[in-house]
PQR file of N, CA, C, O and H, with PARSE charges and radii, in Angstrom:
ATOM      1  N   MET A   1       0.257  -0.697  -0.027 -0.4000 1.5000
ATOM      2  CA  MET A   1      -0.085  -0.337   0.043 -0.0000 2.0000
ATOM      3  C   MET A   1       0.715   1.513   0.260  0.5500 1.7000
ATOM      4  O   MET A   1       1.414   1.723   1.251 -0.5500 1.4000
ATOM      5  N   ARG A   2       0.549   2.267  -0.433 -0.4000 1.5000
ATOM      6  CA  ARG A   2       0.687   3.689  -0.662 -0.0000 2.0000
ATOM      7  C   ARG A   2       0.291   4.714   0.333  0.5500 1.7000
ATOM      8  O   ARG A   2      -0.757   5.360   0.338 -0.5500 1.4000
ATOM      9  H   ARG A   2      -0.019   2.096  -1.239  0.4000 1.0000
ATOM     10  N   TYR A   3       1.107   4.764   1.032 -0.4000 1.5000
ATOM     11  CA  TYR A   3       0.146   6.321   1.425 -0.0000 2.0000
ATOM     12  C   TYR A   3       0.180   7.646   1.872  0.5500 1.7000
ATOM     13  O   TYR A   3       0.706   7.857   2.965 -0.5500 1.4000
ATOM     14  H   TYR A   3       1.958   4.239   1.028  0.4000 1.0000
ATOM     15  N   PRO A   4      -0.255   8.522   1.270 -0.5600 1.5000
ATOM     16  CA  PRO A   4       0.205  10.135   1.111  0.2800 2.0000
ATOM     17  C   PRO A   4       1.147  10.432   1.692  0.5500 1.7000
ATOM     18  O   PRO A   4       0.755   9.753   2.642 -0.5500 1.4000
ATOM     19  N   ILE A   5       2.462  10.989   2.197 -0.4000 1.5000
ATOM     20  CA  ILE A   5       2.169  11.591   3.174 -0.0000 2.0000
ATOM     21  C   ILE A   5       2.047  13.721   2.988  0.5500 1.7000
ATOM     22  O   ILE A   5       1.556  14.405   2.091 -0.5500 1.4000
ATOM     23  H   ILE A   5       2.780  11.540   1.425  0.4000 1.0000
ATOM     24  N   VAL A   6       2.500  13.973   3.831 -0.4000 1.5000
ATOM     25  CA  VAL A   6       2.922  15.102   4.627 -0.0000 2.0000
ATOM     26  C   VAL A   6       3.476  16.044   4.762  0.5500 1.7000
ATOM     27  O   VAL A   6       2.770  16.750   5.481 -0.5500 1.4000
ATOM     28  H   VAL A   6       2.898  13.417   4.560  0.4000 1.0000
ATOM     29  N   VAL A   7       4.379  16.559   4.506 -0.4000 1.5000
ATOM     30  CA  VAL A   7       6.401  16.960   4.857 -0.0000 2.0000
ATOM     31  C   VAL A   7       5.996  18.669   5.132  0.5500 1.7000
ATOM     32  O   VAL A   7       5.077  19.221   4.527 -0.5500 1.4000
ATOM     33  H   VAL A   7       4.953  15.985   3.922  0.4000 1.0000
ATOM     34  N   GLU A   8       6.752  19.268   6.018 -0.4000 1.5000
ATOM     35  CA  GLU A   8       6.550  19.629   7.115 -0.0000 2.0000
ATOM     36  C   GLU A   8       7.864  20.996   6.915  0.5500 1.7000
ATOM     37  O   GLU A   8       8.532  20.876   7.943 -0.5500 1.4000
ATOM     38  H   GLU A   8       7.499  18.820   6.509  0.4000 1.0000
ATOM     39  N   LYS A   9       8.459  22.135   6.102 -0.4000 1.5000
ATOM     40  CA  LYS A   9       9.343  22.536   6.588 -0.0000 2.0000
ATOM     41  C   LYS A   9       9.394  23.307   7.908  0.5500 1.7000
ATOM     42  O   LYS A   9       8.829  24.401   7.919 -0.5500 1.4000
ATOM     43  H   LYS A   9       7.917  22.232   5.268  0.4000 1.0000
ATOM     44  N   VAL A  10       9.869  22.971   8.783 -0.4000 1.5000
ATOM     45  CA  VAL A  10      10.237  23.701  10.045 -0.0000 2.0000
ATOM     46  C   VAL A  10      11.019  24.207  11.419  0.5500 1.7000
ATOM     47  O   VAL A  10      11.473  23.513  12.329 -0.5500 1.4000
ATOM     48  H   VAL A  10      10.328  22.083   8.774  0.4000 1.0000
ATOM     49  N   LYS A  11      11.021  25.026  11.331 -0.4000 1.5000
ATOM     50  CA  LYS A  11      12.429  25.543  12.314 -0.0000 2.0000
ATOM     51  C   LYS A  11      14.052  25.020  11.793  0.5500 1.7000
ATOM     52  O   LYS A  11      14.939  25.600  11.166 -0.5500 1.4000
ATOM     53  H   LYS A  11      10.652  25.589  10.592  0.4000 1.0000
ATOM     54  N   ASN A  12      13.986  24.234  12.133 -0.4000 1.5000
ATOM     55  CA  ASN A  12      16.060  23.494  11.783 -0.0000 2.0000
ATOM     56  C   ASN A  12      15.654  22.227  11.313  0.5500 1.7000
ATOM     57  O   ASN A  12      16.395  21.484  11.956 -0.5500 1.4000
ATOM     58  H   ASN A  12      13.265  23.763  12.642  0.4000 1.0000
ATOM     59  N   ASN A  13      14.661  21.209  10.308 -0.4000 1.5000
ATOM     60  CA  ASN A  13      14.133  20.781  10.003 -0.0000 2.0000
ATOM     61  C   ASN A  13      13.109  20.793   9.425  0.5500 1.7000
ATOM     62  O   ASN A  13      12.486  21.733   8.932 -0.5500 1.4000
ATOM     63  H   ASN A  13      14.059  21.813   9.785  0.4000 1.0000
ATOM     64  N   TYR A  14      12.680  18.600   9.514 -0.4000 1.5000
ATOM     65  CA  TYR A  14      11.606  18.779   8.227 -0.0000 2.0000
ATOM     66  C   TYR A  14      10.766  17.698   8.902  0.5500 1.7000
ATOM     67  O   TYR A  14      11.194  16.545   8.861 -0.5500 1.4000
ATOM     68  H   TYR A  14      13.187  17.836   9.914  0.4000 1.0000
ATOM     69  N   SER A  15       9.522  17.978   9.566 -0.4000 1.5000
ATOM     70  CA  SER A  15       8.934  16.659   9.745 -0.0000 2.0000
ATOM     71  C   SER A  15       7.418  16.344   8.632  0.5500 1.7000
ATOM     72  O   SER A  15       6.621  17.145   8.143 -0.5500 1.4000
ATOM     73  H   SER A  15       9.175  18.916   9.599  0.4000 1.0000
ATOM     74  N   VAL A  16       7.489  15.090   8.558 -0.4000 1.5000
ATOM     75  CA  VAL A  16       6.538  14.299   7.833 -0.0000 2.0000
ATOM     76  C   VAL A  16       5.427  13.590   8.852  0.5500 1.7000
ATOM     77  O   VAL A  16       5.785  13.247   9.979 -0.5500 1.4000
ATOM     78  H   VAL A  16       8.136  14.440   8.955  0.4000 1.0000
ATOM     79  N   TYR A  17       4.258  13.418   8.460 -0.4000 1.5000
ATOM     80  CA  TYR A  17       3.079  13.238   9.280 -0.0000 2.0000
ATOM     81  C   TYR A  17       2.211  12.079   7.797  0.5500 1.7000
ATOM     82  O   TYR A  17       1.978  12.665   6.740 -0.5500 1.4000
ATOM     83  H   TYR A  17       3.968  13.697   7.544  0.4000 1.0000
ATOM     84  N   VAL A  18       1.982  11.158   7.861 -0.4000 1.5000
ATOM     85  CA  VAL A  18       0.962   9.729   7.296 -0.0000 2.0000
ATOM     86  C   VAL A  18      -0.593  10.183   7.720  0.5500 1.7000
ATOM     87  O   VAL A  18      -0.852   9.860   8.880 -0.5500 1.4000
ATOM     88  H   VAL A  18       2.171  10.683   8.720  0.4000 1.0000
ATOM     89  N   PRO A  19      -1.835  10.962   6.919 -0.5600 1.5000
ATOM     90  CA  PRO A  19      -2.616  11.598   7.777  0.2800 2.0000
ATOM     91  C   PRO A  19      -3.400  10.422   7.703  0.5500 1.7000
ATOM     92  O   PRO A  19      -4.512  10.166   8.165 -0.5500 1.4000
ATOM     93  N   ASP A  20      -2.961  10.056   7.333 -0.4000 1.5000
ATOM     94  CA  ASP A  20      -4.626   8.134   6.877 -0.0000 2.0000
ATOM     95  C   ASP A  20      -4.030   7.204   8.621  0.5500 1.7000
ATOM     96  O   ASP A  20      -4.884   6.535   9.204 -0.5500 1.4000
ATOM     97  H   ASP A  20      -2.057  10.264   6.958  0.4000 1.0000
ATOM     98  N   LEU A  21      -2.724   7.289   9.173 -0.4000 1.5000
ATOM     99  CA  LEU A  21      -2.059   6.751  10.181 -0.0000 2.0000
ATOM    100  C   LEU A  21      -1.215   7.459  11.240  0.5500 1.7000
ATOM    101  O   LEU A  21      -0.051   7.667  11.580 -0.5500 1.4000
ATOM    102  H   LEU A  21      -2.030   7.832   8.700  0.4000 1.0000
ATOM    103  N   PRO A  22      -3.105   7.824  11.717 -0.5600 1.5000
ATOM    104  CA  PRO A  22      -3.069   9.150  13.020  0.2800 2.0000
ATOM    105  C   PRO A  22      -2.278   8.686  13.901  0.5500 1.7000
ATOM    106  O   PRO A  22      -2.158   7.486  14.150 -0.5500 1.4000
ATOM    107  N   GLY A  23      -1.420   9.975  14.675 -0.4000 1.5000
ATOM    108  CA  GLY A  23      -0.304   9.320  14.985 -0.0000 2.0000
ATOM    109  C   GLY A  23       1.453   8.592  14.496  0.5500 1.7000
ATOM    110  O   GLY A  23       2.402   8.537  15.278 -0.5500 1.4000
ATOM    111  H   GLY A  23      -1.518  10.950  14.472  0.4000 1.0000
ATOM    112  N   CYS A  24       1.473   8.131  13.087 -0.4000 1.5000
ATOM    113  CA  CYS A  24       2.647   7.873  12.522 -0.0000 2.0000
ATOM    114  C   CYS A  24       3.399   8.929  11.662  0.5500 1.7000
ATOM    115  O   CYS A  24       3.202   9.033  10.451 -0.5500 1.4000
ATOM    116  H   CYS A  24       0.702   8.176  12.452  0.4000 1.0000
ATOM    117  N   GLY A  25       4.614  10.010  12.630 -0.4000 1.5000
ATOM    118  CA  GLY A  25       5.494  10.481  11.666 -0.0000 2.0000
ATOM    119  C   GLY A  25       6.521  10.914  12.630  0.5500 1.7000
ATOM    120  O   GLY A  25       6.498  10.924  13.861 -0.5500 1.4000
ATOM    121  H   GLY A  25       4.774   9.925  13.613  0.4000 1.0000
ATOM    122  N   ALA A  26       7.354  11.239  11.856 -0.4000 1.5000
ATOM    123  CA  ALA A  26       8.912  11.371  11.931 -0.0000 2.0000
ATOM    124  C   ALA A  26       9.279  13.205  11.802  0.5500 1.7000
ATOM    125  O   ALA A  26       8.655  14.263  11.886 -0.5500 1.4000
ATOM    126  H   ALA A  26       7.373  11.230  10.856  0.4000 1.0000
ATOM    127  N   VAL A  27      10.889  12.674  11.512 -0.4000 1.5000
ATOM    128  CA  VAL A  27      11.663  14.001  11.377 -0.0000 2.0000
ATOM    129  C   VAL A  27      12.533  13.535  10.867  0.5500 1.7000
ATOM    130  O   VAL A  27      12.663  12.311  10.843 -0.5500 1.4000
ATOM    131  H   VAL A  27      11.396  11.815  11.443  0.4000 1.0000
ATOM    132  N   GLY A  28      13.872  14.814   9.992 -0.4000 1.5000
ATOM    133  CA  GLY A  28      14.400  14.785   9.708 -0.0000 2.0000
ATOM    134  C   GLY A  28      15.540  15.708   9.186  0.5500 1.7000
ATOM    135  O   GLY A  28      14.804  16.212   8.337 -0.5500 1.4000
ATOM    136  H   GLY A  28      13.766  15.808  10.011  0.4000 1.0000
ATOM    137  N   ASN A  29      16.431  16.191   9.035 -0.4000 1.5000
ATOM    138  CA  ASN A  29      17.708  17.246   9.053 -0.0000 2.0000
ATOM    139  C   ASN A  29      16.761  17.727   7.703  0.5500 1.7000
ATOM    140  O   ASN A  29      15.950  18.653   7.722 -0.5500 1.4000
ATOM    141  H   ASN A  29      17.028  15.781   9.725  0.4000 1.0000
ATOM    142  N   ALA A  30      17.045  16.944   6.653 -0.4000 1.5000
ATOM    143  CA  ALA A  30      16.563  16.969   5.015 -0.0000 2.0000
ATOM    144  C   ALA A  30      15.544  16.067   4.368  0.5500 1.7000
ATOM    145  O   ALA A  30      15.558  14.852   4.565 -0.5500 1.4000
ATOM    146  H   ALA A  30      17.704  16.192   6.637  0.4000 1.0000
ATOM    147  N   VAL A  31      14.636  16.679   3.573 -0.4000 1.5000
ATOM    148  CA  VAL A  31      13.582  15.934   2.888 -0.0000 2.0000
ATOM    149  C   VAL A  31      13.676  14.199   2.550  0.5500 1.7000
ATOM    150  O   VAL A  31      13.008  13.387   1.910 -0.5500 1.4000
ATOM    151  H   VAL A  31      14.625  17.666   3.412  0.4000 1.0000
ATOM    152  N   GLU A  32      14.595  14.186   3.169 -0.4000 1.5000
ATOM    153  CA  GLU A  32      15.628  12.658   2.381 -0.0000 2.0000
ATOM    154  C   GLU A  32      15.224  12.123   3.228  0.5500 1.7000
ATOM    155  O   GLU A  32      14.245  11.377   3.194 -0.5500 1.4000
ATOM    156  H   GLU A  32      15.138  14.846   3.689  0.4000 1.0000
ATOM    157  N   ASP A  33      15.782  12.345   4.019 -0.4000 1.5000
ATOM    158  CA  ASP A  33      16.128  12.418   5.476 -0.0000 2.0000
ATOM    159  C   ASP A  33      14.872  12.017   5.877  0.5500 1.7000
ATOM    160  O   ASP A  33      14.721  10.888   6.344 -0.5500 1.4000
ATOM    161  H   ASP A  33      16.577  12.951   4.047  0.4000 1.0000
ATOM    162  N   ALA A  34      13.793  12.910   5.740 -0.4000 1.5000
ATOM    163  CA  ALA A  34      12.099  12.116   6.782 -0.0000 2.0000
ATOM    164  C   ALA A  34      11.681  11.535   5.693  0.5500 1.7000
ATOM    165  O   ALA A  34      10.881  10.652   6.003 -0.5500 1.4000
ATOM    166  H   ALA A  34      13.915  13.827   5.360  0.4000 1.0000
ATOM    167  N   GLU A  35      11.849  11.611   4.475 -0.4000 1.5000
ATOM    168  CA  GLU A  35      11.151  10.118   3.766 -0.0000 2.0000
ATOM    169  C   GLU A  35      11.809   9.083   3.436  0.5500 1.7000
ATOM    170  O   GLU A  35      11.735   8.401   2.414 -0.5500 1.4000
ATOM    171  H   GLU A  35      12.499  12.329   4.224  0.4000 1.0000
ATOM    172  N   ARG A  36      12.312   9.008   4.134 -0.4000 1.5000
ATOM    173  CA  ARG A  36      13.650   7.189   4.599 -0.0000 2.0000
ATOM    174  C   ARG A  36      12.249   7.265   6.311  0.5500 1.7000
ATOM    175  O   ARG A  36      11.491   6.306   6.454 -0.5500 1.4000
ATOM    176  H   ARG A  36      12.372   9.561   4.965  0.4000 1.0000
ATOM    177  N   GLU A  37      12.192   8.303   7.190 -0.4000 1.5000
ATOM    178  CA  GLU A  37      12.341   8.100   8.292 -0.0000 2.0000
ATOM    179  C   GLU A  37      10.738   7.433   8.138  0.5500 1.7000
ATOM    180  O   GLU A  37      10.483   6.230   8.197 -0.5500 1.4000
ATOM    181  H   GLU A  37      12.808   9.082   7.075  0.4000 1.0000
ATOM    182  N   ILE A  38       9.957   8.303   7.971 -0.4000 1.5000
ATOM    183  CA  ILE A  38       8.746   8.074   7.467 -0.0000 2.0000
ATOM    184  C   ILE A  38       8.442   6.290   6.517  0.5500 1.7000
ATOM    185  O   ILE A  38       7.444   5.572   6.575 -0.5500 1.4000
ATOM    186  H   ILE A  38      10.164   9.280   7.923  0.4000 1.0000
ATOM    187  N   ARG A  39       9.388   6.138   5.947 -0.4000 1.5000
ATOM    188  CA  ARG A  39       8.587   4.870   5.192 -0.0000 2.0000
ATOM    189  C   ARG A  39       8.977   4.331   6.683  0.5500 1.7000
ATOM    190  O   ARG A  39       8.015   4.646   7.383 -0.5500 1.4000
ATOM    191  H   ARG A  39      10.199   6.721   5.900  0.4000 1.0000
ATOM    192  N   GLU A  40      10.121   3.541   7.639 -0.4000 1.5000
ATOM    193  CA  GLU A  40      10.428   3.294   8.630 -0.0000 2.0000
ATOM    194  C   GLU A  40       8.729   3.280   9.810  0.5500 1.7000
ATOM    195  O   GLU A  40       7.877   2.440  10.101 -0.5500 1.4000
ATOM    196  H   GLU A  40      10.903   3.285   7.070  0.4000 1.0000
ATOM    197  N   ALA A  41       9.001   4.759  10.153 -0.4000 1.5000
ATOM    198  CA  ALA A  41       8.131   4.346  10.595 -0.0000 2.0000
ATOM    199  C   ALA A  41       6.446   3.683  10.293  0.5500 1.7000
ATOM    200  O   ALA A  41       5.692   3.171  11.120 -0.5500 1.4000
ATOM    201  H   ALA A  41       9.693   5.441   9.917  0.4000 1.0000
ATOM    202  N   ILE A  42       6.194   3.935   8.671 -0.4000 1.5000
ATOM    203  CA  ILE A  42       4.576   3.315   9.281 -0.0000 2.0000
ATOM    204  C   ILE A  42       4.905   1.526   8.280  0.5500 1.7000
ATOM    205  O   ILE A  42       4.096   0.898   7.597 -0.5500 1.4000
ATOM    206  H   ILE A  42       6.806   4.351   7.999  0.4000 1.0000
ATOM    207  N   GLU A  43       6.166   1.237   8.549 -0.4000 1.5000
ATOM    208  CA  GLU A  43       5.730  -0.340   8.289 -0.0000 2.0000
ATOM    209  C   GLU A  43       5.813  -0.441   9.758  0.5500 1.7000
ATOM    210  O   GLU A  43       4.871  -1.119  10.166 -0.5500 1.4000
ATOM    211  H   GLU A  43       6.824   1.748   9.103  0.4000 1.0000
ATOM    212  N   PHE A  44       6.885   0.138  11.089 -0.4000 1.5000
ATOM    213  CA  PHE A  44       6.466  -0.164  12.703 -0.0000 2.0000
ATOM    214  C   PHE A  44       4.981  -0.217  12.664  0.5500 1.7000
ATOM    215  O   PHE A  44       4.355  -1.275  12.731 -0.5500 1.4000
ATOM    216  H   PHE A  44       7.651   0.689  10.757  0.4000 1.0000
ATOM    217  N   HIS A  45       4.286   1.282  12.522 -0.4000 1.5000
ATOM    218  CA  HIS A  45       3.183   1.555  12.651 -0.0000 2.0000
ATOM    219  C   HIS A  45       2.545   0.430  12.235  0.5500 1.7000
ATOM    220  O   HIS A  45       1.973  -0.266  13.074 -0.5500 1.4000
ATOM    221  H   HIS A  45       4.795   2.142  12.468  0.4000 1.0000
ATOM    222  N   ILE A  46       2.543   0.062  10.823 -0.4000 1.5000
ATOM    223  CA  ILE A  46       1.236  -1.201  10.676 -0.0000 2.0000
ATOM    224  C   ILE A  46       1.301  -2.484  10.967  0.5500 1.7000
ATOM    225  O   ILE A  46       0.420  -3.330  10.812 -0.5500 1.4000
ATOM    226  H   ILE A  46       3.007   0.627  10.142  0.4000 1.0000
ATOM    227  N   GLU A  47       2.462  -2.621  11.434 -0.4000 1.5000
ATOM    228  CA  GLU A  47       3.723  -4.053  12.168 -0.0000 2.0000
ATOM    229  C   GLU A  47       2.646  -3.618  13.831  0.5500 1.7000
ATOM    230  O   GLU A  47       1.741  -4.270  14.351 -0.5500 1.4000
ATOM    231  H   GLU A  47       3.178  -1.934  11.560  0.4000 1.0000
ATOM    232  N   GLY A  48       2.951  -2.959  14.034 -0.4000 1.5000
ATOM    233  CA  GLY A  48       1.923  -2.622  15.636 -0.0000 2.0000
ATOM    234  C   GLY A  48       0.548  -2.319  15.464  0.5500 1.7000
ATOM    235  O   GLY A  48      -0.021  -3.176  16.140 -0.5500 1.4000
ATOM    236  H   GLY A  48       3.686  -2.430  13.612  0.4000 1.0000
ATOM    237  N   LEU A  49      -0.004  -1.851  15.131 -0.4000 1.5000
ATOM    238  CA  LEU A  49      -1.732  -2.111  13.803 -0.0000 2.0000
ATOM    239  C   LEU A  49      -2.019  -3.805  14.344  0.5500 1.7000
ATOM    240  O   LEU A  49      -2.671  -4.273  15.278 -0.5500 1.4000
ATOM    241  H   LEU A  49       0.458  -1.155  14.582  0.4000 1.0000
ATOM    242  N   ILE A  50      -1.013  -4.542  13.032 -0.4000 1.5000
ATOM    243  CA  ILE A  50      -1.012  -6.068  13.472 -0.0000 2.0000
ATOM    244  C   ILE A  50      -0.849  -7.313  13.882  0.5500 1.7000
ATOM    245  O   ILE A  50      -1.112  -8.446  13.479 -0.5500 1.4000
ATOM    246  H   ILE A  50      -0.484  -4.162  12.274  0.4000 1.0000
ATOM    247  N   GLU A  51       0.032  -6.422  15.468 -0.4000 1.5000
ATOM    248  CA  GLU A  51      -0.370  -7.744  16.321 -0.0000 2.0000
ATOM    249  C   GLU A  51      -1.174  -6.806  17.283  0.5500 1.7000
ATOM    250  O   GLU A  51      -1.375  -7.476  18.295 -0.5500 1.4000
ATOM    251  H   GLU A  51       0.246  -5.502  15.795  0.4000 1.0000
ATOM    252  N   ASP A  52      -1.592  -5.865  17.395 -0.4000 1.5000
ATOM    253  CA  ASP A  52      -2.759  -5.312  18.459 -0.0000 2.0000
ATOM    254  C   ASP A  52      -4.358  -5.537  18.242  0.5500 1.7000
ATOM    255  O   ASP A  52      -5.294  -5.256  18.990 -0.5500 1.4000
ATOM    256  H   ASP A  52      -1.428  -5.320  16.572  0.4000 1.0000
ATOM    257  N   GLY A  53      -4.343  -6.073  17.104 -0.4000 1.5000
ATOM    258  CA  GLY A  53      -5.505  -6.354  16.521 -0.0000 2.0000
ATOM    259  C   GLY A  53      -6.477  -5.041  15.302  0.5500 1.7000
ATOM    260  O   GLY A  53      -7.568  -4.954  14.738 -0.5500 1.4000
ATOM    261  H   GLY A  53      -3.583  -6.302  16.496  0.4000 1.0000
ATOM    262  N   LEU A  54      -5.284  -4.303  15.438 -0.4000 1.5000
ATOM    263  CA  LEU A  54      -6.589  -3.323  15.571 -0.0000 2.0000
ATOM    264  C   LEU A  54      -6.163  -3.118  13.646  0.5500 1.7000
ATOM    265  O   LEU A  54      -5.392  -3.525  12.777 -0.5500 1.4000
ATOM    266  H   LEU A  54      -4.398  -4.374  15.897  0.4000 1.0000
ATOM    267  N   PRO A  55      -7.245  -2.250  13.868 -0.5600 1.5000
ATOM    268  CA  PRO A  55      -8.054  -1.758  11.908  0.2800 2.0000
ATOM    269  C   PRO A  55      -7.452  -1.092  11.870  0.5500 1.7000
ATOM    270  O   PRO A  55      -7.328  -0.169  12.675 -0.5500 1.4000
ATOM    271  N   MET A  56      -6.343  -1.466  10.142 -0.4000 1.5000
ATOM    272  CA  MET A  56      -5.465  -0.687   9.681 -0.0000 2.0000
ATOM    273  C   MET A  56      -6.224   0.430   8.433  0.5500 1.7000
ATOM    274  O   MET A  56      -6.772  -0.148   7.494 -0.5500 1.4000
ATOM    275  H   MET A  56      -6.444  -2.216   9.488  0.4000 1.0000
ATOM    276  N   SER A  57      -6.247   1.860   8.434 -0.4000 1.5000
ATOM    277  CA  SER A  57      -7.579   2.157   7.721 -0.0000 2.0000
ATOM    278  C   SER A  57      -6.378   2.136   6.137  0.5500 1.7000
ATOM    279  O   SER A  57      -5.220   1.740   5.999 -0.5500 1.4000
ATOM    280  H   SER A  57      -5.802   2.329   9.196  0.4000 1.0000
ATOM    281  N   GLN A  58      -7.484   2.835   5.084 -0.4000 1.5000
ATOM    282  CA  GLN A  58      -6.889   2.359   3.387 -0.0000 2.0000
ATOM    283  C   GLN A  58      -6.200   3.679   3.559  0.5500 1.7000
ATOM    284  O   GLN A  58      -6.519   4.543   4.376 -0.5500 1.4000
ATOM    285  H   GLN A  58      -8.424   3.156   5.197  0.4000 1.0000
ATOM    286  N   PRO A  59      -5.216   3.736   2.694 -0.5600 1.5000
ATOM    287  CA  PRO A  59      -5.048   4.760   1.511  0.2800 2.0000
ATOM    288  C   PRO A  59      -5.810   5.303   1.112  0.5500 1.7000
ATOM    289  O   PRO A  59      -6.660   4.906   0.316 -0.5500 1.4000
ATOM    290  N   ALA A  60      -5.629   6.873   1.798 -0.4000 1.5000
ATOM    291  CA  ALA A  60      -6.282   7.822   0.170 -0.0000 2.0000
ATOM    292  C   ALA A  60      -5.953   7.600  -0.767  0.5500 1.7000
ATOM    293  O   ALA A  60      -4.860   7.063  -0.950 -0.5500 1.4000
ATOM    294  H   ALA A  60      -4.938   7.195   2.445  0.4000 1.0000
ATOM    295  N   GLU A  61      -6.928   7.990  -1.922 -0.4000 1.5000
ATOM    296  CA  GLU A  61      -7.113   7.634  -3.433 -0.0000 2.0000
ATOM    297  C   GLU A  61      -6.211   9.224  -3.564  0.5500 1.7000
ATOM    298  O   GLU A  61      -5.262   9.369  -4.334 -0.5500 1.4000
ATOM    299  H   GLU A  61      -7.816   8.427  -1.773  0.4000 1.0000
ATOM    300  N   LYS A  62      -6.743  10.326  -2.640 -0.4000 1.5000
ATOM    301  CA  LYS A  62      -5.566  11.678  -3.135 -0.0000 2.0000
ATOM    302  C   LYS A  62      -6.133  12.145  -1.920  0.5500 1.7000
ATOM    303  O   LYS A  62      -7.082  11.946  -1.162 -0.5500 1.4000
ATOM    304  H   LYS A  62      -7.514  10.208  -2.014  0.4000 1.0000
ATOM    305  N   LEU A  63      -4.750  13.124  -2.131 -0.4000 1.5000
ATOM    306  CA  LEU A  63      -4.766  14.367  -0.610 -0.0000 2.0000
ATOM    307  C   LEU A  63      -4.504  15.765  -1.086  0.5500 1.7000
ATOM    308  O   LEU A  63      -3.436  16.152  -1.561 -0.5500 1.4000
ATOM    309  H   LEU A  63      -3.979  13.286  -2.747  0.4000 1.0000
ATOM    310  N   THR A  64      -5.485  16.414  -0.928 -0.4000 1.5000
ATOM    311  CA  THR A  64      -5.967  17.338  -1.492 -0.0000 2.0000
ATOM    312  C   THR A  64      -4.582  18.601  -0.516  0.5500 1.7000
ATOM    313  O   THR A  64      -4.460  18.614   0.709 -0.5500 1.4000
ATOM    314  H   THR A  64      -6.353  16.099  -0.542  0.4000 1.0000
ATOM    315  N   LEU A  65      -3.919  19.312  -1.292 -0.4000 1.5000
ATOM    316  CA  LEU A  65      -3.533  20.868  -0.590 -0.0000 2.0000
ATOM    317  C   LEU A  65      -3.740  21.607  -0.479  0.5500 1.7000
ATOM    318  O   LEU A  65      -3.587  22.193  -1.551 -0.5500 1.4000
ATOM    319  H   LEU A  65      -4.017  19.302  -2.287  0.4000 1.0000
ATOM    320  N   HIS A  66      -4.199  22.437   0.469 -0.4000 1.5000
ATOM    321  CA  HIS A  66      -3.875  23.458   1.091 -0.0000 2.0000
ATOM    322  C   HIS A  66      -2.956  24.772   0.968  0.5500 1.7000
ATOM    323  O   HIS A  66      -1.961  24.347   0.380 -0.5500 1.4000
ATOM    324  H   HIS A  66      -4.323  21.962   1.340  0.4000 1.0000
ATOM    325  N   VAL A  67      -2.843  25.569   1.109 -0.4000 1.5000
ATOM    326  CA  VAL A  67      -2.324  26.939   0.801 -0.0000 2.0000
ATOM    327  C   VAL A  67      -2.383  27.994   1.263  0.5500 1.7000
ATOM    328  O   VAL A  67      -2.563  28.947   0.504 -0.5500 1.4000
ATOM    329  H   VAL A  67      -3.651  25.914   1.587  0.4000 1.0000
ATOM    330  N   ASN A  68      -2.251  28.207   2.701 -0.4000 1.5000
ATOM    331  CA  ASN A  68      -2.388  29.848   2.560 -0.0000 2.0000
ATOM    332  C   ASN A  68      -1.599  30.928   2.411  0.5500 1.7000
ATOM    333  O   ASN A  68      -2.098  32.052   2.341 -0.5500 1.4000
ATOM    334  H   ASN A  68      -2.105  27.434   3.318  0.4000 1.0000
TER
END
């Protein structure tokens, strides 16, 4: 499965999270670092859901971007 991610530039690094997997997030010094970390976080998050017998959300087909 492929989950959309959101990458945000914060003060000193990049924060990334998965809207379809509440609580699943990561940070990195560069976008590439954050993307690598979120891949691992997604795997770990899904493994935890399976182990705990909890439902797993399906990935959104489309992610809407709102910019102010």
